[in-house]
C-alpha positions, 0 to 999 in steps of 0.5 A: 291956781298957777300963779306963773301964768296970767290969769285967763277968762277960764281961769277967772270962771273958777276963781268965782265958783270958788267964792261962790263955794262950789266944789263939783261941777258937771260937764262934758268938754268940747271944742269952744269951751277948751280954754276953761277946761284947761283952766279946770285942770289948776282949780280946786273945782271938782269936775265930773264927766257925765256921759251926755250933757243932759246928764250932766244938767240933771246931776246939777239939779240933783245936786242942787236940791239935795244940798240946797246949793246951787248946780254947776253944769258946762257944756261946749256950744252947739249940740253940747249947749243945746243938750243942756236945754232939757234940763234947763227947762227941768229947773225952769219949771221946779225953781231950781238954783242952777248956773250952766256955763257953755263955751261959743265960738270966737266973738270974731266968728259969731254970726258966721254959721262957725261949726258948732255955733248955735245962738244958745242965748236966744235958745235958753230965754225959755228956759231960764231965769236969765241968760247972759252971753260975754263979749268983753272980758272985762264983763266976765266977773261981774255976769258970773257973780250975777249969775249966782245972785240971780239963780238964788233971789226970790223964786229961784231958778236956772241961769245961762252964761254963755262964753265965747272961746276968745273971752275964755282965753283973754287975760284978765287985767283988772279985777273988781273990788266989789261986784254990782248987785243986781237993782231989780228986786221987786218991791212986794206989796204989804201982806193982807194980814189982818184980812186972812186972820178974820177968814181964817178965824171963820173957817170950819173945814180948813185945808193947809195946801203945801207946795215945793215952794216950802223946801225952796223957802226953807221953811219946813220948821214954819209950816210944821209949826203952823200945821201944829198949832192951827191943827189944820188938815194938810195935803201935799203937791209932788214937790211938796212931799216931806215939807209935812212930817208923814206922821203928822196925824191930820196929814193927808197925802198928796193930792191931785190926779194920783192923790190919795182918796182922803186928801182929794175929798177932804180938799173938795169939801173945804171952806178954806185953802191955806195955800203955802209955795204952791200954784194951783198946778193943773195936776193937782186942781183937775178940772179948776172951775170945780177945784175945792168949790166952796173954800176960800183962799189964802195964798203965801207966795214969794212970786206975784206972777202966781197970785190969781193965775189960776185961782182967785186968792181972797187973801194974798200974802207975798214974801218969805214964808218963814217971816209971814206963815207965823202971823197967822199960826194960832189954835182953831176950833175945828175938832168936828172937822179933825174927826172927820178927816180922821175917818176919811184916812182910817176909811180909805187907807193904803191896802197891800194885800195883793193877790196871788204871786206877782209882785205888787209894786205899791207894796215894794216901795212901801217895804223899802220906805220901811226899811231905807234910813231916814235920811235917805234920798229918793231920786225917780223918773217920770210915769207910773213907778214915780206916782207909786213912789210919791203914794207910798215912800214916807219922806221926812223932807223935800230934800229927800224926794226928787222929782221931776215935777213941772216938767216931768221928764223922763230921764231925770231920775238917774243922773239927778241921783248921781248929783244928790249922791255927790253932794251927800256921800254919807246918805243912802241914795236910791233912784227909782226908774222905770223901764222906758224912763231909764234908757233915756239916760242909761249912759250915765251907768258909766259916770257911776262905774267911772267914779264908783258912786254908790247909787242904788237903783230900783228899776220897775220893769213892766215891758212897757211905757206904762203910764201912756198904756193905762191912759190908752187902755182907759181912754182911747179904748185899749188902742195901745200905740208905741207902747210895748217894750218887750225888747228891752235889754238884760238889765242886769247884764247891762249893769253887771257890764259897768261893774254894777252888781245886779239881781232881777226878781219876779215874785212877792216872795223874793222882795224882803231879801233882794231889798236888803241885799241892795240896801246893804250892798256897799257900792252901786246896785241895780235891783230889776224888779219885773211887774205885770204889765197890766198893773194901773196906778190908782186912784186917777182923776180923769182929764178935766174932771173934779178931783172927787170923781176919781176912778179907782178900778177898771 
């Protein structure tokens, strides 16, 4: 900060960001946030100019998830602020700590339908953990500190701070000696440990059901220790992938709509579910009334709202997983169940011997998974490629697999990869996308070019909105409505126009060399992979159906 200038609200913002260890922010300037961007000029915080505010929000989400830090994004009032909304909703659904700063028209103009005036405070309430609108410069410093505290405490999530233009310009006349910590922490009920131990020791066929809360709680070591000591077979949600070591002999993979056959059958047969940081999401349970019908439930979570929300918990253990999970860790006498699980894993293992010369997407993703460095961070968009990635890419940490889980937002993958790469510059970052999804935020190729961000893009192209097409084929009598994308652009030419090296492959004989070239390239790279438009994701649990009634072909 230039000491010759008086400190303004905008300057104060960056001082507080630096106090919270923020090094990078993602944003797009505009009229009502110009005093903040003027203060940025003197700040040590590095700003990345994205080409759309939604891209900035998703980059902040990717940054937060890959680095385990708070992601920060900024936008001006009106359309700039509303363009952040989808990213904030995505962060709320997946419990990601993000602080969004929005400019607002001056307090004297608020309520007058001023140019680019919108009630972003009101609009954001449904898609943030908390929102602030600052109306007095004396409140700004405390509000900013509280925004970071709220984003990180308990179940993490996004917080929005809306700052009118005159507050950004106002001179700061007093500073806090200490900011006011929140006084709204929930007193969690006592853990039902003794009941849980009794249930656990009586179980003959238990399953460990691992969700995204494990990574958010930084409890990966504790969960793996629990799985190893109990010998309990385990399954994972989409957001929980990586929490269990994929090489664990009792790990069955993802459960749910596109889960592995072994995982779904094992869960349906189990007599106990030990649920860790998961929420019985409808994509996991299928027909809820028929989900794990004979199982008792021990539910670990930080959020009281998740207990008994969709499934009654016979024992609820609220609080920090790192503290509570070891309390139930003990060897279990379940050898017959382990042997049955091993047989199921053998009987229902993935097969990659796809006939013909066409490229088989699951085989490409499996081979990429085998070739890429273990520290690689993979992001995905949403659709068939997302589910194939979850099924066939092995990751050893949840921060290495970033996908839009709860919200299922197309357009997530590319900007999330940018954020991930900036937070982890020495790791390989790969965005796996589809030809529908990548067009949702394709403008962020310009961000990659501007900052020479070495993101790799694996683009799986079937010239369709593949997942919607699959459902139309299966459940709407093949009436294909608005899912054809035969008029896609030339993706390689598009990438090259942003100085990104690219190539297209169409036959499986080209896959290995192409993957190696992509992974070995020092800068950004797009590998365009054309597949058969009729390829489907299997298995599939049809809507409102029990998970053991999955479809495996047509």
